[in-house]
Backbone as a ProteinNet text record, in pm:
[ID]
protein_1_A
[PRIMARY]
MKDVIRVAQLKVVPAKGELEANHARLMEVLREVGREEVDVVVTPEGFLDGYISTEEQVTGENIHQYAVDPETSPLVASVAQWARHQEAWVILDCTRSAPEGVYNTALIFDRQGALSGIYDKTHCQLHDHKYLPGQRLAIFGSDFGPFGVMICADRRWPETVRSLALQGARVIFNPTYGMYGERNLWLMRTRSYESEVFIAFTHPLESLLTDPEGEVVVDETCEQVSFSVTEIDLAAVDQRRARESSHLKDRRTDLYTLQ
[TERTIARY]
308.4	223.1	76.8	-5	-146.9	-218.4	-304	-379.5	-525.4	-587.8	-729.8	-745.4	-815.5	-838.1	-985.9	-1027.4	-1164.5	-1161.1	-1232.6	-1230.9	-1363.6	-1357.5	-1476.6	-1480.4	-1590.4	-1609	-1721.2	-1689.3	-1789.5	-1880.4	-2009	-2107.9	-2194.1	-2137.5	-2201	-2182.8	-2289	-2280.2	-2235.9	-2117.5	-2070.6	-2134.4	-2139.4	-2195	-2089.1	-2128.8	-2035.1	-1975	-1843.8	-1771.7	-1781.3	-1846	-1867.1	-1767.5	-1645.3	-1540.4	-1569.4	-1611.4	-1636	-1750.8	-1859.4	-1975	-1939.6	-1864.5	-1825.6	-1732	-1644.1	-1554.1	-1632.9	-1731.1	-1813.8	-1887.7	-1941.6	-2011.2	-1914.8	-1795	-1693.8	-1660.9	-1639.8	-1603.7	-1720.2	-1841.6	-1960.3	-1965.1	-1941.7	-1943.5	-1824.6	-1709.4	-1592.3	-1615	-1690.1	-1722.1	-1804.9	-1894.5	-1972.7	-1882.7	-1795.5	-1703	-1613.7	-1579.7	-1492.5	-1548.4	-1677.4	-1737.5	-1710.7	-1665.8	-1629.6	-1477.8	-1435.3	-1291.9	-1253.2	-1189	-1154.4	-1004.6	-955.9	-814.5	-792.4	-888.8	-875.5	-1009.5	-1005.4	-1123.9	-1097.2	-1194.1	-1180.5	-1297.2	-1268	-1373.6	-1398.9	-1512.4	-1532.8	-1436.2	-1432.4	-1344.9	-1382.9	-1281	-1302.3	-1396	-1386.7	-1489.2	-1492.9	-1378.2	-1379	-1445	-1423.7	-1479.2	-1600.7	-1643.3	-1758.9	-1729.3	-1603.3	-1558.8	-1604.2	-1551.7	-1596.6	-1562.7	-1473.8	-1430.2	-1542.6	-1651.1	-1762.8	-1840.9	-1823.1	-1902	-1842.4	-1928.9	-1881.5	-1809.1	-1851.5	-1788.6	-1648.9	-1615.8	-1482.8	-1390.8	-1277.2	-1181	-1045.1	-956.3	-820.1	-752.4	-804.6	-744.7	-798.4	-924.5	-979.2	-1005.1	-974.4	-1001.5	-918.3	-810.1	-725.7	-801.6	-912.6	-993	-1051	-1061.3	-1120.5	-1015.3	-889	-780	-728.3	-673	-613.2	-465.7	-388.5	-248.8	-244.6	-214.2	-218.3	-123.8	-23.7	72.2	19.7	-75.2	-120	-270.7	-350.1	-495	-544.7	-621.5	-680.4	-783.7	-845.9	-941.8	-870.9	-756	-676.1	-619.2	-577	-515.5	-611.3	-739.7	-835.6	-856.8	-849	-860	-737.6	-620.7	-498.3	-506.5	-562.4	-577.8	-671.4	-779.5	-872.5	-801.1	-723.6	-649.9	-557.3	-489.2	-397.4	-473.7	-584.8	-663.3	-722.9	-768.5	-831.5	-730.5	-607	-503.1	-549.2	-600.5	-651.8	-592.8	-578.1	-538.7	-658.1	-633.3	-738.9	-694	-779	-756.5	-855.9	-807.9	-892.9	-869.4	-974.8	-960.2	-1003.5	-924.3	-950.3	-882.4	-908.1	-833.9	-713.2	-594.7	-470.3	-394.9	-352.2	-269.8	-122.7	-48.7	95.4	158.2	288.6	353.1	329.4	319.9	305.6	160.4	65.6	-74.6	-161.5	-272.4	-372.3	-392.2	-403.2	-421.6	-548.8	-601.5	-705.7	-630.5	-633.9	-538.6	-603.7	-547.5	-580.3	-466.6	-500.3	-403.5	-409.2	-293.9	-287.2	-226.2	-308.8	-263.9	-248.2	-138.1	-115.8	-176.3	-152.3	-214.5	-163.8	-52.5	-0.4	-49.3	-131.6	-182.5	-84.5	23.6	123	79.4	107	79.8	189	160.7	263.6	268.6	170.3	171	71.3	95.2	5.5	-7.5	-130.4	-152.7	-235.2	-187.3	-257.4	-320.1	-446.9	-519.3	-440.3	-422.4	-335.4	-410.3	-532.6	-607.9	-712.6	-682.9	-769.1	-833.4	-965.4	-1041.3	-1145.1	-1190.6	-1298.9	-1272.2	-1362.7	-1347.1	-1225.1	-1172.2	-1054.2	-927.5	-933.8	-817.7	-795.6	-888.1	-868.5	-762.4	-735.1	-628.7	-502.2	-389.8	-268.3	-275	-232.1	-237.3	-121.6	-149.3	-42.6	51.4	171.8	275	326.5	253.9	310.8	202.3	216.2	132.8	220.4	204.8	293.5	213.4	281.3	219.3	274.6	202.2	238	250.4	350.9	373.1	286.2	246.9	164.5	185	120.1	128.1	51	-33.5	-103.7	-48.7	74.2	141	121.9	172.9	161.9	19	-22.3	-154.1	-143.1	-244.9	-247.6	-366.1	-359.5	-470.5	-489.4	-613.2	-647.4	-773.1	-792.4	-904.3	-998.1	-1123	-1232.9	-1194.3	-1183.2	-1164.8	-1038.5	-942.3	-821.4	-855.3	-968	-1004.8	-1045.8	-1075.5	-1121.4	-1010.5	-887.1	-772.3	-719.5	-721.2	-674.1	-528.6	-452	-310.4	-292.2	-387.7	-376.4	-375.1	-478.6	-488.8	-376.1	-347.3	-242.2	-106.1	-76	52.6	66.7	-41.1	-36.3	-25.4	-98.9	-92.6	47.1	108.4	242.3	347.1	318.7	409.9	384.5	285.2	261.6	138.1	58.8	-62	-159.1	-208.5	-310	-449.1	-455	-582.1	-558.9	-659	-652.8	-773.1	-747.1	-853	-885.8	-1015.4	-1058.3	-1163.5	-1120.4	-1215.2	-1270.2	-1400.1	-1459	-1582.8	-1623.3	-1743.7	-1830.4	-1772.5	-1842	-1925	-1904.5	-1987.2	-1997.6	-2120.5	-2143.8	-2262.8	-2299.9	-2412.8	-2370.8	-2461.5	-2442.3	-2318.3	-2297.9	-2181.2	-2052.4	-2050.1	-1931.1	-1909.8	-2019.1	-2008.6	-1936.1	-1973.8	-1904.2	-1755.5	-1729.7	-1592.5	-1506.4	-1557.2	-1477.5	-1456.6	-1557.6	-1540.7	-1432.6	-1432.4	-1332.1	-1193.2	-1181	-1050.3	-991.8	-1076.2	-1028.6	-987.6	-1069.2	-1044.5	-918	-900.2	-787.5	-653.4	-656.5	-531.9	-524.6	-623.9	-620.4	-594.1	-689.5	-670	-805.8	-807.4	-926.4	-931.7	-1052	-1069.6	-1186	-1161.1	-1264.3	-1308.6	-1411.7	-1469.2	-1560.3	-1527	-1594.1	-1654.6	-1786.5	-1863.7	-1963.7	-2004.1	-2103.7	-2235.3	-2265.5	-2392.4	-2375.6	-2251.5	-2230.1	-2095.5	-2097.8	-1974.9	-1966.4	-1871.2	-1855.9	-1716.5	-1710.2	-1580.5	-1579.2	-1480.9	-1468.6	-1340.3	-1342.4	-1228.4	-1147.9	-1034.7	-946.6	-1007.1	-1122.6	-1193.9	-1295.8	-1306.7	-1404.7	-1542.7	-1551.4	-1679.6	-1705.4	-1832.6	-1871.5	-1872.7	-1794.3	-1790.8	-1899.4	-1913.7	-2020.5	-2059.9	-2187.8	-2238.4	-2351	-2312.9	-2405.9	-2454.7	-2586.5	-2643.7	-2758.4	-2788.6	-2901.3	-2876.9	-2975.1	-2960.9	-2939	-2994	-2985.4	-2852.5	-2770.4	-2642.5	-2531.1	-2457	-2350.9	-2211.9	-2200.3	-2072.1	-2095.4	-2004	-2005.9	-1872	-1871.6	-1748.5	-1742.4	-1635.4	-1622.2	-1488.7	-1493.2	-1370.1	-1324.3	-1198.8	-1143.2	-1013.6	-983.2	-861.2	-769.3	-665.8	-575.5	-494.8	-493.7	-424.5	-489.9	-616.7	-685.2	-615.2	-554.7	-479.3	-355.8	-282.4	-162.7	-197.2	-307.6	-349.5	-387.3	-459.4	-501.1	-380.4	-285.4	-168.3	-71.4	-85	3.3	-47.7	-169.7	-225.8	-152.3	-162.4	-101.7	-164.9	-291.1	-361.9	-363.4	-267.3	-261.8	-248	-330.1	-322.9	-191.4	-148.9	-25.1	96.4	97.4	212.3	227.9	115.1	120.1	112.7	144.1	145	251.6	224.4	320.1	381.6	472.4	532.1	613.7	652.7	727.1	639.1	506.2	412.7	351.5	360	286.3	364.3	382.4	451	372.4	390.7	327.9	421	368.6	452.6	465.2
-593.2	-490.7	-531.1	-441	-465.9	-476.2	-577.6	-593.4	-551.5	-593	-563.9	-429.7	-336.9	-204.2	-168.5	-80.9	-29.6	117.8	149.4	284.4	353.4	470.6	552.4	664	673.1	777.7	870	999	1095.2	1134.8	1139.6	1174.4	1288.6	1407.4	1526.9	1641.3	1719.3	1835.1	1956.4	2011	2127.9	2256.7	2357.8	2487.8	2570	2640.7	2721.3	2834.7	2831.3	2940.4	2947.2	2850.1	2853.5	2760.8	2807.1	2721.5	2674.7	2766.6	2730.6	2630.8	2655.4	2565.6	2428.2	2426.7	2298.7	2222.6	2294.7	2229.5	2169.3	2242.9	2192.4	2065.5	2066.7	1948.2	1832.7	1862.1	1758.9	1691.9	1771.6	1715	1635.8	1679.7	1606.5	1467.4	1460.9	1331.9	1246.8	1309.4	1234.6	1172.1	1239.1	1180.1	1053	1054.6	934.8	825.1	864.6	768.8	707.9	787.4	741.6	625.6	600.7	486.5	356.8	370.4	255	233.8	116.6	90.6	111.4	224.2	255.1	279.2	257.5	280.5	409	444.3	561.7	633.8	768.1	850.6	941.5	950.5	1034.2	1132.7	1260.5	1361.3	1388.7	1447.5	1496	1610.2	1647.3	1754.4	1889	1968.1	2103.8	2113.1	2018.9	2010.1	2132.3	2184.2	2296.3	2420.8	2448.1	2569.5	2541.8	2415.3	2383	2385.9	2363.8	2368.5	2500.6	2607.7	2743.6	2790.8	2724.1	2771.8	2773	2700.7	2697.6	2828.9	2914.7	3037.1	3149.3	3221.6	3324.6	3438.3	3471.8	3583.9	3549.9	3422.7	3379.5	3378.5	3442.9	3453.4	3401.9	3394.8	3354.9	3453.6	3577.2	3680.8	3680.1	3636.5	3641	3504.2	3395.8	3263.7	3234.4	3310.7	3289.5	3316.2	3390.1	3417.9	3290	3185.3	3059.5	2950.6	2989.9	2893.1	2884.4	2768.7	2748.1	2713.6	2753.7	2712.5	2591.9	2473.5	2353.7	2357.6	2443.7	2452.4	2535.8	2624.5	2717.2	2715.2	2653.7	2657.9	2574.6	2633.2	2555	2454.6	2482.2	2388.1	2258.6	2275.7	2160	2089.1	2165.4	2107.6	2013.6	2048.8	1963.7	1831.9	1833.5	1709.9	1622	1684	1610.3	1547	1621.2	1569.7	1448.4	1456.8	1344.1	1221.5	1242	1131.4	1065.1	1146.6	1092.9	1015.7	1071.4	1008.1	875.4	871.7	750.3	655.3	701.3	623.8	581.5	679.8	655.5	756	714.4	805.5	892	1017.1	1106.9	1176.1	1171.9	1244.8	1360	1480.8	1599.5	1690.7	1713	1798.7	1941.3	2038.1	2178.3	2267.1	2396.6	2495.9	2536.4	2519.3	2538.4	2661.2	2743.1	2858.9	2821.2	2872.7	2851.2	2983.3	3001.8	3128	3168.1	3068.3	3098.4	3110	3074	3082.2	2983.6	2941.3	2858	2728.2	2618.5	2487	2420.4	2329.6	2236.3	2114	2092.2	2001.9	1896.3	1776.5	1671.8	1667.2	1696.7	1686	1543.8	1482.8	1342.4	1332.6	1292.3	1276.6	1128.2	1094.1	954.1	921	802.4	756.8	832	902.4	984.4	1128.5	1157.4	1292.3	1384.6	1330.7	1412.2	1432.9	1550.2	1577.8	1509.2	1388.5	1307.3	1323.9	1394	1413.4	1517.7	1573.1	1670.4	1633.9	1629.4	1609.7	1725.6	1790.5	1901.6	1854.4	1887.8	1848.1	1887.7	1793.3	1817	1856.5	1808.7	1834.3	1942.3	2063.2	2178.7	2229.1	2236.5	2291	2389.7	2479.2	2571.8	2643.7	2633.2	2707.6	2663.6	2544.6	2498.8	2573.7	2655.8	2737.7	2848	2863.3	2957.7	2905.2	2774.3	2713.1	2702	2689.3	2647.9	2497.4	2443.9	2298.6	2228.4	2111.7	2030.8	1982	1946.5	1909.4	1767.5	1687.6	1557.4	1455	1335.3	1220.7	1124.7	1129.7	1053.8	955.5	853	763.1	793.1	746.1	772.2	639.9	630	508.2	501.8	380.6	362.8	223.1	196.3	62.9	-40.3	5	-87.2	-78	-31.1	-26.4	105.9	118.1	244	269.5	396.1	433.6	562.9	589.7	711.8	797.4	924	1017.7	1091.1	1103.7	1189.6	1266.3	1382.7	1468.7	1488.2	1452	1475	1448.3	1552.8	1537	1461.6	1450.6	1374	1234	1179.5	1042	1027	1138.9	1129.9	1086.8	1106.1	1069	934.1	832.6	700.4	701.9	796.8	804.4	831.9	900.8	931.2	803.3	722.4	597.4	503.2	493	402.5	441.6	571.3	616.6	578.6	595	561.1	410.4	334.3	188.3	136.5	193.7	149	180.3	280.3	311.7	224.2	137.7	41	63.5	167	192.9	76	28.9	-76.7	-18.6	102.4	172.2	319.5	382.8	525.7	592.2	694.2	769.7	891.5	910.3	1006.8	1104.2	1207.7	1312.5	1380.8	1405	1465.6	1546.3	1630.8	1712.3	1712.8	1681.5	1698.3	1579	1531.2	1427	1303.5	1254.1	1128	1060.1	941.5	872.3	767.5	734.6	619.9	631.6	746.5	760.8	745	805.4	794.1	650.3	578.8	439.4	357.9	378.4	309	344.9	473.1	523.3	462.7	463.5	416.3	265	193.2	48.6	18.8	96.4	77.1	112.4	225.3	266.6	159.9	105.8	2.7	-123.3	-162.8	-285.6	-276.5	-166.3	-157	-140.4	-86.9	-69.9	-156.2	-245.8	-346.9	-283.8	-198.2	-120.5	-89.7	-76.1	-25.8	126.2	180.1	325.6	362	455.9	504.5	643.1	646.2	770.1	829.1	949.9	1006.6	1141.8	1143.5	1257.8	1299	1426.5	1467.2	1390.7	1332.7	1261.8	1112.8	1065.7	924	876.6	761	691.9	565.6	562.5	451.1	392.2	258.8	193.2	75.8	76	-27.5	-106.9	-234	-321.6	-351.9	-424.4	-447.6	-535.1	-595.4	-669.8	-581.3	-455.7	-364.9	-380.4	-451.7	-472.5	-362.2	-339.9	-240.7	-305.8	-250.8	-300.7	-232.5	-102.8	-28	89.3	122	238.4	298	386.9	444.1	581.4	593.3	719.6	768.7	698.6	737	874.6	964.7	1101.4	1105.8	1010	1011.4	958.5	903.2	844.3	945.9	975.2	1075.6	1015.8	885.4	820.6	671.3	607.7	461.7	407.8	287.1	219.8	86.5	64.4	-54.8	-122.4	-252.3	-329.4	-385.8	-364.9	-418.1	-492.4	-591.6	-670.2	-635.8	-560.1	-513.5	-625.7	-742.4	-857.6	-897.1	-858.8	-888.4	-820.5	-705.2	-634.9	-716	-763.2	-842.2	-968.3	-1031.7	-1154.3	-1126.2	-1016.3	-982.6	-950	-877.7	-838.8	-953.7	-1060.9	-1177	-1275.8	-1257.8	-1349.5	-1340.6	-1447.3	-1448.6	-1344.2	-1309.6	-1213	-1072.7	-1042.1	-910.4	-797.9	-696.3	-581.2	-506.5	-487.2	-412.1	-490.5	-619.5	-702.2	-716.1	-721.1	-747.4	-621.4	-508.8	-385.9	-396.2	-336.1	-332.8	-193.6	-166.6	-33	-0.9	-105.1	-80.4	-20.3	-29.8	21.7	155.2	192.6	309.9	438.3	468.4	592.3	658.5	787.7	860.2	856.7	808.8	795.2	929.5
443.8	385.7	399.5	445.6	467.3	333.3	317.8	194.3	210.2	317.5	337.7	409	344.5	404.5	395.2	484.5	486.4	447.4	341	283.5	312.7	375.3	399.5	296.5	223.5	122.7	169.1	187.6	233.3	118.1	145.4	43.4	98.5	94.3	149.4	50.6	28.9	-60.5	20.4	-5.9	69	17	102	63.6	-8.6	-113.2	-191.1	-106.6	-93.8	-29.8	121.3	184.4	329.6	399.6	414.5	467.9	610.8	696.5	836.1	847.1	773.7	778.3	721.6	613	553.6	646.1	713	808	923.2	972.7	1082.7	1040.7	918.3	868.5	850	801.6	784	917	1020.3	1149.9	1208.6	1180.7	1226.5	1164.3	1033.1	964.6	1008.1	1027.2	1072.2	1209.7	1294.3	1424.7	1406.7	1307.3	1277.9	1220.2	1127.6	1067.6	1175.4	1276.2	1383.9	1463.2	1451.5	1520.5	1445.3	1322	1239.9	1247.8	1207.9	1197.7	1052.2	1021.7	883.4	869.6	750.3	720.7	642.2	556.6	470.5	463.3	470.8	450.7	331.3	239.9	121.4	116.7	95.8	80.9	-67.1	-101.5	-238.2	-270.8	-395.9	-443.9	-381.9	-348.9	-300.3	-181.3	-90.8	13.2	104.9	144	238.4	180.8	53.2	-8.2	-95.1	-104.7	-187.7	-336.2	-372.3	-511.7	-575	-519.2	-548	-689.1	-758.1	-890.4	-992.9	-967.7	-1062.7	-1065.8	-966.7	-955.5	-1040.7	-1114.2	-1207.2	-1137	-1014.8	-944.9	-893.5	-897.8	-854.9	-976.7	-963	-1072.6	-1027.6	-1122.9	-1089.1	-997.1	-994.6	-911.3	-768.2	-748.4	-612.1	-549.5	-620.7	-565.8	-440.9	-424.5	-306.4	-175.8	-183.8	-65.2	-4.3	-86.5	-42.2	-20.6	-31.1	-20.4	122.6	156.5	287.9	271.4	370.4	379.4	472.4	421.7	507	625.4	618.8	729.3	845	817.9	923.3	948.6	862.7	875.9	993.5	1086.8	1196.5	1145.5	1029.5	973.2	932.5	871.7	830.5	952.4	1051.6	1171.5	1244.4	1247.8	1318.9	1245.9	1111.5	1034.6	1060.5	1064.6	1094.8	1233.8	1327.7	1463.6	1465.3	1387.5	1379.2	1321	1216.5	1154.8	1255.2	1334.7	1435.7	1543	1588.8	1694.4	1647	1521.8	1466.9	1403.5	1390.2	1323	1183.1	1110.1	975	877.3	754.3	647.7	608.9	572.5	526.6	398	296.5	171.3	171.7	202	213.5	93.8	15	-102.3	-68.7	-113.2	-82.3	-185.3	-175.2	-251.7	-168.2	-224	-147.2	-195.9	-102.5	-137.5	-131.7	-226.8	-235.3	-277.6	-257.6	-294.7	-440	-529.3	-672.3	-716.7	-631.2	-670.6	-594.3	-655.9	-590.2	-668.8	-595.9	-656.2	-604.6	-685.4	-642.6	-591.6	-461.3	-397.9	-310.2	-315	-219	-116.5	8.3	117	171.7	188.5	228.6	368.1	464.1	602.4	633.8	700.5	735.2	871.6	919.7	1044.6	1167.5	1152.9	1262.8	1253.4	1153	1135.2	1066.5	1013.2	942.7	797.4	744.6	603.7	522.8	477.1	412.9	262.3	205.4	61.5	16.8	-101.5	-163.8	-311.2	-358.8	-501.9	-554.6	-660	-724.2	-854.7	-875	-995.5	-1120	-1210.9	-1326	-1452.9	-1469.2	-1592.4	-1566.6	-1608.9	-1581.2	-1710.5	-1709.9	-1822.6	-1768.7	-1856.9	-1822.4	-1690.6	-1591.9	-1466.5	-1386.3	-1415.6	-1342.1	-1380.3	-1485.4	-1519.7	-1416	-1323.2	-1212.7	-1115.9	-1123.9	-1044.5	-1129.4	-1063.1	-1131.2	-1149.8	-1263.5	-1284.2	-1213.4	-1159.7	-1102.3	-1210.4	-1171.2	-1268.4	-1248.6	-1168	-1135.6	-1106.4	-1164.9	-1130.1	-1050.7	-919.4	-831.4	-747.1	-698.4	-603	-464.7	-364.2	-225.4	-151.3	-65.1	9.9	134.2	172.3	291.5	347	458.9	518.2	436.5	342.1	253.1	110.6	100.4	-28.7	-99.9	-219.8	-295	-340.1	-332.2	-381.7	-460.4	-542.3	-620.9	-583.8	-625.2	-608.3	-740.2	-782.3	-895.5	-856.7	-915.6	-878.3	-996.6	-976.4	-1069.6	-1215.4	-1296.9	-1442.2	-1479.6	-1389.4	-1419.3	-1470.9	-1425	-1459.4	-1605.6	-1673.8	-1813.3	-1908.1	-1867.2	-1949.7	-1901.4	-1985.7	-1942.4	-1898.5	-1951.2	-1913.8	-1764.2	-1702.6	-1560.1	-1478.1	-1495.3	-1420	-1457.8	-1586.7	-1631.9	-1573.9	-1569.8	-1515.7	-1368.4	-1292.9	-1150.1	-1130.4	-1212	-1201.1	-1235.9	-1338.9	-1378.4	-1272.7	-1190	-1079.7	-957.1	-966.9	-859.6	-775.8	-804.7	-726.2	-738.4	-622.7	-622.8	-602.3	-551.6	-534.4	-562.8	-624.2	-655	-590.3	-510.4	-445.2	-531.3	-559.3	-660.9	-606.6	-531.9	-492.9	-617.3	-621.2	-740.5	-704.6	-799.1	-780.7	-906.8	-1018	-1145.9	-1187.4	-1310.4	-1369.4	-1281	-1269.4	-1199.3	-1266.8	-1218.9	-1278.2	-1380.2	-1474.3	-1562.3	-1649.8	-1714.6	-1802.4	-1722.3	-1605	-1520.4	-1473.3	-1448.3	-1406.3	-1513	-1640	-1749.2	-1748.5	-1731.9	-1737.2	-1626.9	-1503.6	-1391.8	-1397.1	-1442.3	-1456.4	-1561.1	-1669	-1773.3	-1722.8	-1652.4	-1601.6	-1507.7	-1419.6	-1327.7	-1403.6	-1500.8	-1576	-1660.6	-1733	-1825.8	-1754.1	-1631.2	-1556.3	-1431.4	-1413.4	-1307.8	-1171	-1130	-1008.5	-944.9	-812.8	-744.7	-760.1	-779.3	-782.4	-690.9	-599.5	-507.4	-552	-638.1	-690.1	-582.3	-534.8	-418.1	-452.8	-465.8	-514.9	-407.3	-401.8	-301.7	-309.5	-427.5	-444.5	-472.1	-477.3	-508.2	-455.3	-391	-352.5	-436.9	-528.9	-621.6	-604.4	-594.7	-583.8	-681.1	-770.9	-873	-852.1	-896.1	-868.3	-994.4	-982.6	-1098.4	-1207.6	-1180.8	-1284.9	-1355.4	-1311.7	-1369.3	-1308.8	-1197.6	-1131.8	-1028.7	-1000	-900.1	-761.7	-670.3	-532.5	-449.9	-467.2	-400.2	-489.2	-487.6	-559.9	-474.4	-384.5	-287.4	-334.1	-353.7	-400.9	-313.5	-205.9	-120.3	-58.7	-69.3	-19.6	131	203.2	348.9	402.5	314.4	355.3	337	444.7	438.4	416.9	427.5	396.8	380.2	309.2	296	343.6	395.2	435.4	362.7	288.5	205	231.6	251.4	269.9	136.4	104.4	-20.1	9.8	-71.6	-58.5	-174.5	-145.6	-250.7	-314.2	-249.4	-309.3	-441.1	-460	-586.1	-703.2	-677.8	-782.4	-820.8	-720	-746.1	-825	-787.8	-855	-1000	-1022.5	-1159.9	-1247	-1192	-1270.1	-1292.5	-1213.4	-1227.6	-1332	-1379.2	-1477.9	-1611.7	-1688.2	-1821	-1912.1	-1885.2	-1969.2	-1908.8	-1824	-1759.5	-1862	-1849.2	-1939.7	-1923.1	-1799.9	-1777.4	-1826	-1799.8	-1836.3	-1987.1	-2059.1	-2202.9	-2288.7	-2232.4	-2312.6	-2422.1	-2538.9	-2649.4	-2656.8	-2565.6	-2560.9	-2685.6	-2759	-2882.6	-2991.2	-2974.8	-3075.3	-3037.1	-2909.3	-2862.6	-2888.2	-3016.7	-3053.7	-3167	-3182.1	-3292.5	-3412.5	-3525.3	-3644.8	-3716.9
[MASK]
+++++++++++++++++++++++++++++++++++++++++++++++++++++++++++++++++++++++++++++++++++++++++++++++++++++++++++++++++++++++++++++++++++++++++++++++++++++++++++++++++++++++++++++++++++++++++++++++++++++++++++++++++++++++++++++++++++++++++++++++++++++++++++++++++++

């Protein structure tokens, strides 16, 4: 199992509702990323549609206009092709259409360009009620071991990160669009520390990566930078969890009940 991976986090502000333009910009940045040797690429939340749910004119009834079907969309197909050509994993966040409705979704492409997983945002508040909520916090298998995905506000609940870590995730990829900056920095450092996991927080204005000790590995906010590439050693997670003072190992599950 591969331990050392290079993670590319895209830091680009997408245009609201402009799927074709955002796709063109995405492919432009991916061509730049392709000059690097990377294992995983993560986009911000709702990148193809610009996270359109924030707009008042968008409702639960018409948001499907901005959704893509990952099985038939040529926009999605070109990203899959890039993943296959570069032999890299890609976490692409978009609005996804499904028979039952529309989701805020991270599409997970493996090194062969196959759609190997889908994660739907589970914690929906305010404008996110225009989406259907996801019903599962799952991990995904890879050549670098199990990993998790959470989207934006999912990170506010410690149970999200903890659930993924307990299932074996050594790194969690976090496409996001909302809160960033100092308060979020405290939050992400805490989430990584308490669950002994790497988290790649990927925002249009900030690429933040925190480690299992709660330390900041990278915090890129320069306006002129469209992506960051960071090398991390996932063995650090195994080492942290193997310590006598491991947070995960020393949990008191016999006490964690409501009386």
